[in-house]
PyMOL Python script that loads the backbone (N, CA, C, O; Angstrom):
from pymol import cmd

cmd.read_pdbstr("""\
ATOM      1  N   UNK A   1      15.669   3.071  -5.847  1.00  0.00           N
ATOM      2  CA  UNK A   1      16.107   1.833  -5.217  1.00  0.00           C
ATOM      3  C   UNK A   1      15.126   0.733  -5.563  1.00  0.00           C
ATOM      4  O   UNK A   1      13.919   0.899  -5.385  1.00  0.00           O
ATOM      5  N   UNK A   2      15.619  -0.369  -6.047  1.00  0.00           N
ATOM      6  CA  UNK A   2      14.778  -1.520  -6.293  1.00  0.00           C
ATOM      7  C   UNK A   2      14.847  -2.468  -5.114  1.00  0.00           C
ATOM      8  O   UNK A   2      15.926  -2.739  -4.586  1.00  0.00           O
ATOM      9  N   UNK A   3      13.707  -2.966  -4.707  1.00  0.00           N
ATOM     10  CA  UNK A   3      13.652  -3.842  -3.536  1.00  0.00           C
ATOM     11  C   UNK A   3      14.520  -5.086  -3.708  1.00  0.00           C
ATOM     12  O   UNK A   3      15.065  -5.609  -2.736  1.00  0.00           O
ATOM     13  N   UNK A   4      14.645  -5.556  -4.948  1.00  0.00           N
ATOM     14  CA  UNK A   4      15.412  -6.776  -5.187  1.00  0.00           C
ATOM     15  C   UNK A   4      16.884  -6.509  -5.459  1.00  0.00           C
ATOM     16  O   UNK A   4      17.670  -7.446  -5.602  1.00  0.00           O
ATOM     17  N   UNK A   5      17.257  -5.253  -5.531  1.00  0.00           N
ATOM     18  CA  UNK A   5      18.674  -4.894  -5.689  1.00  0.00           C
ATOM     19  C   UNK A   5      18.974  -3.708  -4.771  1.00  0.00           C
ATOM     20  O   UNK A   5      19.195  -2.589  -5.235  1.00  0.00           O
ATOM     21  N   UNK A   6      18.979  -3.975  -3.447  1.00  0.00           N
ATOM     22  CA  UNK A   6      19.128  -2.889  -2.477  1.00  0.00           C
ATOM     23  C   UNK A   6      20.524  -2.268  -2.490  1.00  0.00           C
ATOM     24  O   UNK A   6      21.513  -2.904  -2.854  1.00  0.00           O
ATOM     25  N   UNK A   7      20.563  -1.007  -2.080  1.00  0.00           N
ATOM     26  CA  UNK A   7      21.825  -0.288  -1.950  1.00  0.00           C
ATOM     27  C   UNK A   7      22.609  -0.864  -0.765  1.00  0.00           C
ATOM     28  O   UNK A   7      22.043  -1.474   0.142  1.00  0.00           O
ATOM     29  N   UNK A   8      23.921  -0.652  -0.801  1.00  0.00           N
ATOM     30  CA  UNK A   8      24.784  -1.119   0.275  1.00  0.00           C
ATOM     31  C   UNK A   8      24.336  -0.566   1.626  1.00  0.00           C
ATOM     32  O   UNK A   8      24.376  -1.280   2.628  1.00  0.00           O
ATOM     33  N   UNK A   9      23.914   0.687   1.663  1.00  0.00           N
ATOM     34  CA  UNK A   9      23.481   1.293   2.926  1.00  0.00           C
ATOM     35  C   UNK A   9      22.296   0.541   3.530  1.00  0.00           C
ATOM     36  O   UNK A   9      22.226   0.359   4.746  1.00  0.00           O
ATOM     37  N   UNK A  10      21.369   0.107   2.680  1.00  0.00           N
ATOM     38  CA  UNK A  10      20.221  -0.655   3.182  1.00  0.00           C
ATOM     39  C   UNK A  10      20.659  -2.025   3.669  1.00  0.00           C
ATOM     40  O   UNK A  10      20.197  -2.490   4.711  1.00  0.00           O
ATOM     41  N   UNK A  11      21.542  -2.674   2.928  1.00  0.00           N
ATOM     42  CA  UNK A  11      22.038  -3.988   3.366  1.00  0.00           C
ATOM     43  C   UNK A  11      22.723  -3.888   4.726  1.00  0.00           C
ATOM     44  O   UNK A  11      22.586  -4.782   5.561  1.00  0.00           O
ATOM     45  N   UNK A  12      23.453  -2.808   4.947  1.00  0.00           N
ATOM     46  CA  UNK A  12      24.112  -2.602   6.239  1.00  0.00           C
ATOM     47  C   UNK A  12      23.075  -2.420   7.354  1.00  0.00           C
ATOM     48  O   UNK A  12      23.244  -2.946   8.454  1.00  0.00           O
ATOM     49  N   UNK A  13      22.013  -1.681   7.068  1.00  0.00           N
ATOM     50  CA  UNK A  13      20.962  -1.472   8.067  1.00  0.00           C
ATOM     51  C   UNK A  13      20.233  -2.775   8.379  1.00  0.00           C
ATOM     52  O   UNK A  13      19.944  -3.057   9.541  1.00  0.00           O
ATOM     53  N   UNK A  14      19.936  -3.567   7.357  1.00  0.00           N
ATOM     54  CA  UNK A  14      19.251  -4.840   7.578  1.00  0.00           C
ATOM     55  C   UNK A  14      20.146  -5.817   8.345  1.00  0.00           C
ATOM     56  O   UNK A  14      19.668  -6.563   9.200  1.00  0.00           O
ATOM     57  N   UNK A  15      21.436  -5.809   8.037  1.00  0.00           N
ATOM     58  CA  UNK A  15      22.378  -6.643   8.781  1.00  0.00           C
ATOM     59  C   UNK A  15      22.478  -6.209  10.232  1.00  0.00           C
ATOM     60  O   UNK A  15      22.506  -7.046  11.134  1.00  0.00           O
ATOM     61  N   UNK A  16      22.533  -4.901  10.461  1.00  0.00           N
ATOM     62  CA  UNK A  16      22.572  -4.382  11.829  1.00  0.00           C
ATOM     63  C   UNK A  16      21.305  -4.753  12.579  1.00  0.00           C
ATOM     64  O   UNK A  16      21.348  -5.103  13.758  1.00  0.00           O
ATOM     65  N   UNK A  17      20.196  -4.674  11.897  1.00  0.00           N
ATOM     66  CA  UNK A  17      18.920  -5.052  12.508  1.00  0.00           C
ATOM     67  C   UNK A  17      18.949  -6.509  12.959  1.00  0.00           C
ATOM     68  O   UNK A  17      18.526  -6.824  14.071  1.00  0.00           O
ATOM     69  N   UNK A  18      19.442  -7.389  12.109  1.00  0.00           N
ATOM     70  CA  UNK A  18      19.515  -8.817  12.452  1.00  0.00           C
ATOM     71  C   UNK A  18      20.431  -9.042  13.663  1.00  0.00           C
ATOM     72  O   UNK A  18      20.087  -9.808  14.563  1.00  0.00           O
ATOM     73  N   UNK A  19      21.584  -8.384  13.687  1.00  0.00           N
ATOM     74  CA  UNK A  19      22.522  -8.552  14.803  1.00  0.00           C
ATOM     75  C   UNK A  19      21.916  -8.034  16.102  1.00  0.00           C
ATOM     76  O   UNK A  19      22.013  -8.695  17.137  1.00  0.00           O
ATOM     77  N   UNK A  20      21.290  -6.856  16.059  1.00  0.00           N
ATOM     78  CA  UNK A  20      20.712  -6.294  17.281  1.00  0.00           C
ATOM     79  C   UNK A  20      19.506  -7.096  17.760  1.00  0.00           C
ATOM     80  O   UNK A  20      19.295  -7.209  18.968  1.00  0.00           O
ATOM     81  N   UNK A  21      18.720  -7.649  16.861  1.00  0.00           N
ATOM     82  CA  UNK A  21      17.614  -8.518  17.282  1.00  0.00           C
ATOM     83  C   UNK A  21      18.162  -9.769  17.953  1.00  0.00           C
ATOM     84  O   UNK A  21      17.653 -10.195  18.990  1.00  0.00           O
ATOM     85  N   UNK A  22      19.200 -10.361  17.363  1.00  0.00           N
ATOM     86  CA  UNK A  22      19.821 -11.547  17.948  1.00  0.00           C
ATOM     87  C   UNK A  22      20.353 -11.235  19.346  1.00  0.00           C
ATOM     88  O   UNK A  22      20.155 -12.022  20.271  1.00  0.00           O
ATOM     89  N   UNK A  23      21.020 -10.102  19.506  1.00  0.00           N
ATOM     90  CA  UNK A  23      21.534  -9.712  20.814  1.00  0.00           C
ATOM     91  C   UNK A  23      20.404  -9.404  21.792  1.00  0.00           C
ATOM     92  O   UNK A  23      20.492  -9.759  22.967  1.00  0.00           O
ATOM     93  N   UNK A  24      19.350  -8.751  21.323  1.00  0.00           N
ATOM     94  CA  UNK A  24      18.216  -8.413  22.181  1.00  0.00           C
ATOM     95  C   UNK A  24      17.522  -9.669  22.707  1.00  0.00           C
ATOM     96  O   UNK A  24      17.049  -9.689  23.843  1.00  0.00           O
ATOM     97  N   UNK A  25      17.463 -10.709  21.885  1.00  0.00           N
ATOM     98  CA  UNK A  25      16.808 -11.957  22.286  1.00  0.00           C
ATOM     99  C   UNK A  25      17.710 -12.867  23.123  1.00  0.00           C
ATOM    100  O   UNK A  25      17.249 -13.878  23.652  1.00  0.00           O
ATOM    101  N   UNK A  26      18.978 -12.514  23.244  1.00  0.00           N
ATOM    102  CA  UNK A  26      19.910 -13.333  24.021  1.00  0.00           C
ATOM    103  C   UNK A  26      19.733 -13.080  25.519  1.00  0.00           C
ATOM    104  O   UNK A  26      19.059 -12.136  25.931  1.00  0.00           O
ATOM    105  N   UNK A  27      20.350 -13.940  26.315  1.00  0.00           N
ATOM    106  CA  UNK A  27      20.303 -13.764  27.773  1.00  0.00           C
ATOM    107  C   UNK A  27      21.135 -12.572  28.224  1.00  0.00           C
ATOM    108  O   UNK A  27      20.957 -12.078  29.338  1.00  0.00           O
ATOM    109  N   UNK A  28      22.038 -12.106  27.373  1.00  0.00           N
ATOM    110  CA  UNK A  28      22.936 -11.012  27.706  1.00  0.00           C
ATOM    111  C   UNK A  28      22.523  -9.736  26.971  1.00  0.00           C
ATOM    112  O   UNK A  28      23.372  -8.967  26.519  1.00  0.00           O
ATOM    113  N   UNK A  29      21.209  -9.521  26.858  1.00  0.00           N
ATOM    114  CA  UNK A  29      20.733  -8.364  26.082  1.00  0.00           C
ATOM    115  C   UNK A  29      20.984  -7.055  26.833  1.00  0.00           C
ATOM    116  O   UNK A  29      21.318  -7.040  28.018  1.00  0.00           O
ATOM    117  N   UNK A  30      20.811  -5.967  26.096  1.00  0.00           N
ATOM    118  CA  UNK A  30      21.048  -4.638  26.642  1.00  0.00           C
ATOM    119  C   UNK A  30      19.957  -3.708  26.107  1.00  0.00           C
ATOM    120  O   UNK A  30      19.545  -3.853  24.956  1.00  0.00           O
ATOM    121  N   UNK A  31      19.485  -2.763  26.909  1.00  0.00           N
ATOM    122  CA  UNK A  31      18.444  -1.837  26.435  1.00  0.00           C
ATOM    123  C   UNK A  31      18.835  -1.091  25.156  1.00  0.00           C
ATOM    124  O   UNK A  31      17.962  -0.693  24.384  1.00  0.00           O
ATOM    125  N   UNK A  32      20.129  -0.900  24.928  1.00  0.00           N
ATOM    126  CA  UNK A  32      20.613  -0.241  23.717  1.00  0.00           C
ATOM    127  C   UNK A  32      20.122  -0.964  22.466  1.00  0.00           C
ATOM    128  O   UNK A  32      19.800  -0.331  21.461  1.00  0.00           O
ATOM    129  N   UNK A  33      20.067  -2.307  22.536  1.00  0.00           N
ATOM    130  CA  UNK A  33      19.634  -3.079  21.361  1.00  0.00           C
ATOM    131  C   UNK A  33      18.209  -2.717  20.959  1.00  0.00           C
ATOM    132  O   UNK A  33      17.920  -2.571  19.771  1.00  0.00           O
ATOM    133  N   UNK A  34      17.324  -2.574  21.926  1.00  0.00           N
ATOM    134  CA  UNK A  34      15.933  -2.222  21.617  1.00  0.00           C
ATOM    135  C   UNK A  34      15.848  -0.834  20.982  1.00  0.00           C
ATOM    136  O   UNK A  34      15.072  -0.621  20.050  1.00  0.00           O
ATOM    137  N   UNK A  35      16.638   0.097  21.481  1.00  0.00           N
ATOM    138  CA  UNK A  35      16.644   1.459  20.935  1.00  0.00           C
ATOM    139  C   UNK A  35      17.118   1.438  19.479  1.00  0.00           C
ATOM    140  O   UNK A  35      16.536   2.103  18.623  1.00  0.00           O
ATOM    141  N   UNK A  36      18.165   0.679  19.208  1.00  0.00           N
ATOM    142  CA  UNK A  36      18.688   0.595  17.841  1.00  0.00           C
ATOM    143  C   UNK A  36      17.675  -0.083  16.925  1.00  0.00           C
ATOM    144  O   UNK A  36      17.476   0.357  15.792  1.00  0.00           O
ATOM    145  N   UNK A  37      17.035  -1.143  17.398  1.00  0.00           N
ATOM    146  CA  UNK A  37      16.018  -1.842  16.596  1.00  0.00           C
ATOM    147  C   UNK A  37      14.899  -0.876  16.229  1.00  0.00           C
ATOM    148  O   UNK A  37      14.491  -0.812  15.069  1.00  0.00           O
ATOM    149  N   UNK A  38      14.399  -0.126  17.206  1.00  0.00           N
ATOM    150  CA  UNK A  38      13.335   0.836  16.937  1.00  0.00           C
ATOM    151  C   UNK A  38      13.783   1.892  15.938  1.00  0.00           C
ATOM    152  O   UNK A  38      13.017   2.276  15.055  1.00  0.00           O
ATOM    153  N   UNK A  39      15.011   2.360  16.069  1.00  0.00           N
ATOM    154  CA  UNK A  39      15.529   3.358  15.143  1.00  0.00           C
ATOM    155  C   UNK A  39      15.650   2.828  13.724  1.00  0.00           C
ATOM    156  O   UNK A  39      15.303   3.519  12.766  1.00  0.00           O
ATOM    157  N   UNK A  40      16.138   1.609  13.591  1.00  0.00           N
ATOM    158  CA  UNK A  40      16.275   1.020  12.262  1.00  0.00           C
ATOM    159  C   UNK A  40      14.914   0.758  11.625  1.00  0.00           C
ATOM    160  O   UNK A  40      14.750   0.947  10.420  1.00  0.00           O
ATOM    161  N   UNK A  41      13.937   0.325  12.422  1.00  0.00           N
ATOM    162  CA  UNK A  41      12.598   0.091  11.878  1.00  0.00           C
ATOM    163  C   UNK A  41      11.921   1.397  11.470  1.00  0.00           C
ATOM    164  O   UNK A  41      11.026   1.393  10.625  1.00  0.00           O
ATOM    165  N   UNK A  42      12.337   2.504  12.059  1.00  0.00           N
ATOM    166  CA  UNK A  42      11.771   3.818  11.714  1.00  0.00           C
ATOM    167  C   UNK A  42      12.526   4.483  10.568  1.00  0.00           C
ATOM    168  O   UNK A  42      12.081   5.509  10.056  1.00  0.00           O
ATOM    169  N   UNK A  43      13.653   3.921  10.158  1.00  0.00           N
ATOM    170  CA  UNK A  43      14.480   4.501   9.108  1.00  0.00           C
ATOM    171  C   UNK A  43      13.724   4.533   7.781  1.00  0.00           C
ATOM    172  O   UNK A  43      13.099   3.547   7.391  1.00  0.00           O
ATOM    173  N   UNK A  44      13.785   5.672   7.091  1.00  0.00           N
ATOM    174  CA  UNK A  44      13.030   5.843   5.843  1.00  0.00           C
ATOM    175  C   UNK A  44      13.419   4.811   4.788  1.00  0.00           C
ATOM    176  O   UNK A  44      12.551   4.262   4.110  1.00  0.00           O
ATOM    177  N   UNK A  45      14.700   4.547   4.648  1.00  0.00           N
ATOM    178  CA  UNK A  45      15.155   3.588   3.641  1.00  0.00           C
ATOM    179  C   UNK A  45      14.645   2.176   3.954  1.00  0.00           C
ATOM    180  O   UNK A  45      14.227   1.453   3.050  1.00  0.00           O
ATOM    181  N   UNK A  46      14.678   1.792   5.214  1.00  0.00           N
ATOM    182  CA  UNK A  46      14.179   0.478   5.626  1.00  0.00           C
ATOM    183  C   UNK A  46      12.671   0.401   5.412  1.00  0.00           C
ATOM    184  O   UNK A  46      12.167  -0.591   4.885  1.00  0.00           O
ATOM    185  N   UNK A  47      11.946   1.451   5.823  1.00  0.00           N
ATOM    186  CA  UNK A  47      10.491   1.458   5.661  1.00  0.00           C
ATOM    187  C   UNK A  47      10.083   1.375   4.188  1.00  0.00           C
ATOM    188  O   UNK A  47       9.148   0.656   3.838  1.00  0.00           O
ATOM    189  N   UNK A  48      10.781   2.105   3.339  1.00  0.00           N
ATOM    190  CA  UNK A  48      10.491   2.072   1.906  1.00  0.00           C
ATOM    191  C   UNK A  48      10.710   0.676   1.349  1.00  0.00           C
ATOM    192  O   UNK A  48       9.892   0.176   0.577  1.00  0.00           O
ATOM    193  N   UNK A  49      11.806   0.049   1.737  1.00  0.00           N
ATOM    194  CA  UNK A  49      12.112  -1.298   1.278  1.00  0.00           C
ATOM    195  C   UNK A  49      11.041  -2.288   1.721  1.00  0.00           C
ATOM    196  O   UNK A  49      10.618  -3.146   0.946  1.00  0.00           O
ATOM    197  N   UNK A  50      10.606  -2.162   2.973  1.00  0.00           N
ATOM    198  CA  UNK A  50       9.561  -3.062   3.477  1.00  0.00           C
ATOM    199  C   UNK A  50       8.261  -2.897   2.685  1.00  0.00           C
ATOM    200  O   UNK A  50       7.599  -3.887   2.374  1.00  0.00           O
ATOM    201  N   UNK A  51       7.896  -1.673   2.361  1.00  0.00           N
ATOM    202  CA  UNK A  51       6.688  -1.424   1.566  1.00  0.00           C
ATOM    203  C   UNK A  51       6.832  -2.050   0.180  1.00  0.00           C
ATOM    204  O   UNK A  51       5.905  -2.692  -0.315  1.00  0.00           O
ATOM    205  N   UNK A  52       8.000  -1.863  -0.447  1.00  0.00           N
ATOM    206  CA  UNK A  52       8.227  -2.425  -1.778  1.00  0.00           C
ATOM    207  C   UNK A  52       8.187  -3.960  -1.747  1.00  0.00           C
ATOM    208  O   UNK A  52       7.589  -4.589  -2.620  1.00  0.00           O
ATOM    209  N   UNK A  53       8.823  -4.545  -0.747  1.00  0.00           N
ATOM    210  CA  UNK A  53       8.818  -6.008  -0.629  1.00  0.00           C
ATOM    211  C   UNK A  53       7.404  -6.522  -0.371  1.00  0.00           C
ATOM    212  O   UNK A  53       7.003  -7.547  -0.920  1.00  0.00           O
ATOM    213  N   UNK A  54       6.654  -5.812   0.462  1.00  0.00           N
ATOM    214  CA  UNK A  54       5.279  -6.207   0.758  1.00  0.00           C
ATOM    215  C   UNK A  54       4.407  -6.113  -0.487  1.00  0.00           C
ATOM    216  O   UNK A  54       3.538  -6.958  -0.702  1.00  0.00           O
ATOM    217  N   UNK A  55       4.633  -5.096  -1.304  1.00  0.00           N
ATOM    218  CA  UNK A  55       3.820  -4.932  -2.514  1.00  0.00           C
ATOM    219  C   UNK A  55       4.040  -6.073  -3.511  1.00  0.00           C
ATOM    220  O   UNK A  55       3.200  -6.317  -4.377  1.00  0.00           O
ATOM    221  N   UNK A  56       5.168  -6.767  -3.382  1.00  0.00           N
ATOM    222  CA  UNK A  56       5.441  -7.927  -4.237  1.00  0.00           C
ATOM    223  C   UNK A  56       5.106  -9.236  -3.523  1.00  0.00           C
ATOM    224  O   UNK A  56       5.428 -10.316  -4.018  1.00  0.00           O
ATOM    225  N   UNK A  57       4.459  -9.138  -2.361  1.00  0.00           N
ATOM    226  CA  UNK A  57       4.068 -10.295  -1.550  1.00  0.00           C
ATOM    227  C   UNK A  57       5.279 -11.151  -1.162  1.00  0.00           C
ATOM    228  O   UNK A  57       5.205 -12.380  -1.153  1.00  0.00           O
ATOM    229  N   UNK A  58       6.400 -10.479  -0.841  1.00  0.00           N
ATOM    230  CA  UNK A  58       7.618 -11.197  -0.484  1.00  0.00           C
ATOM    231  C   UNK A  58       7.902 -11.186   1.019  1.00  0.00           C
ATOM    232  O   UNK A  58       8.939 -11.674   1.466  1.00  0.00           O
ATOM    233  N   UNK A  59       6.970 -10.622   1.793  1.00  0.00           N
ATOM    234  CA  UNK A  59       7.112 -10.590   3.245  1.00  0.00           C
ATOM    235  C   UNK A  59       5.875 -11.198   3.889  1.00  0.00           C
ATOM    236  O   UNK A  59       4.788 -11.150   3.313  1.00  0.00           O
ATOM    237  N   UNK A  60       6.032 -11.767   5.078  1.00  0.00           N
ATOM    238  CA  UNK A  60       4.839 -12.257   5.780  1.00  0.00           C
ATOM    239  C   UNK A  60       3.967 -11.080   6.191  1.00  0.00           C
ATOM    240  O   UNK A  60       4.464  -9.981   6.436  1.00  0.00           O
ATOM    241  N   UNK A  61       2.692 -11.315   6.263  1.00  0.00           N
ATOM    242  CA  UNK A  61       1.761 -10.286   6.725  1.00  0.00           C
ATOM    243  C   UNK A  61       1.798 -10.219   8.247  1.00  0.00           C
ATOM    244  O   UNK A  61       1.898 -11.241   8.927  1.00  0.00           O
ATOM    245  N   UNK A  62       1.714  -9.005   8.764  1.00  0.00           N
ATOM    246  CA  UNK A  62       1.644  -8.835  10.212  1.00  0.00           C
ATOM    247  C   UNK A  62       0.321  -9.410  10.719  1.00  0.00           C
ATOM    248  O   UNK A  62      -0.702  -9.350  10.037  1.00  0.00           O
ATOM    249  N   UNK A  63       0.365  -9.968  11.928  1.00  0.00           N
ATOM    250  CA  UNK A  63      -0.865 -10.487  12.529  1.00  0.00           C
ATOM    251  C   UNK A  63      -1.822  -9.340  12.835  1.00  0.00           C
ATOM    252  O   UNK A  63      -3.035  -9.480  12.676  1.00  0.00           O
ATOM    253  N   UNK A  64      -1.281  -8.214  13.271  1.00  0.00           N
ATOM    254  CA  UNK A  64      -2.117  -7.052  13.581  1.00  0.00           C
ATOM    255  C   UNK A  64      -1.484  -5.828  12.949  1.00  0.00           C
ATOM    256  O   UNK A  64      -0.290  -5.588  13.127  1.00  0.00           O
ATOM    257  N   UNK A  65      -2.249  -5.065  12.228  1.00  0.00           N
ATOM    258  CA  UNK A  65      -1.773  -3.815  11.653  1.00  0.00           C
ATOM    259  C   UNK A  65      -1.649  -2.785  12.756  1.00  0.00           C
ATOM    260  O   UNK A  65      -2.473  -2.738  13.668  1.00  0.00           O
ATOM    261  N   UNK A  66      -0.607  -1.953  12.669  1.00  0.00           N
ATOM    262  CA  UNK A  66      -0.428  -0.886  13.644  1.00  0.00           C
ATOM    263  C   UNK A  66      -1.544   0.127  13.481  1.00  0.00           C
ATOM    264  O   UNK A  66      -2.011   0.375  12.369  1.00  0.00           O
ATOM    265  N   UNK A  67      -1.974   0.716  14.597  1.00  0.00           N
ATOM    266  CA  UNK A  67      -2.997   1.751  14.505  1.00  0.00           C
ATOM    267  C   UNK A  67      -2.395   2.977  13.869  1.00  0.00           C
ATOM    268  O   UNK A  67      -1.233   3.306  14.108  1.00  0.00           O
ATOM    269  N   UNK A  68      -3.189   3.655  13.055  1.00  0.00           N
ATOM    270  CA  UNK A  68      -2.676   4.802  12.315  1.00  0.00           C
ATOM    271  C   UNK A  68      -3.045   6.095  12.951  1.00  0.00           C
ATOM    272  O   UNK A  68      -2.685   7.158  12.444  1.00  0.00           O
TER     273      UNK A  68
END
""", "prot")
cmd.dss("prot")
cmd.show_as("cartoon", "prot")
cmd.util.cbc("prot")
cmd.orient("prot")
């Protein structure tokens, strides 16, 4: 998978992530949205894509790195 030419499955996951974040930030949010967001961020395909995009300096840097 190339970061700049993602598979349809990854595009669907990224789109779902955007929709669930939008819903989570709304006044009518639901705990389900947070669970889905966490699941999508833990998804191997999403994580791989984020690493590839970061290696090309195409993503903002996190303010704080997660503890390992």
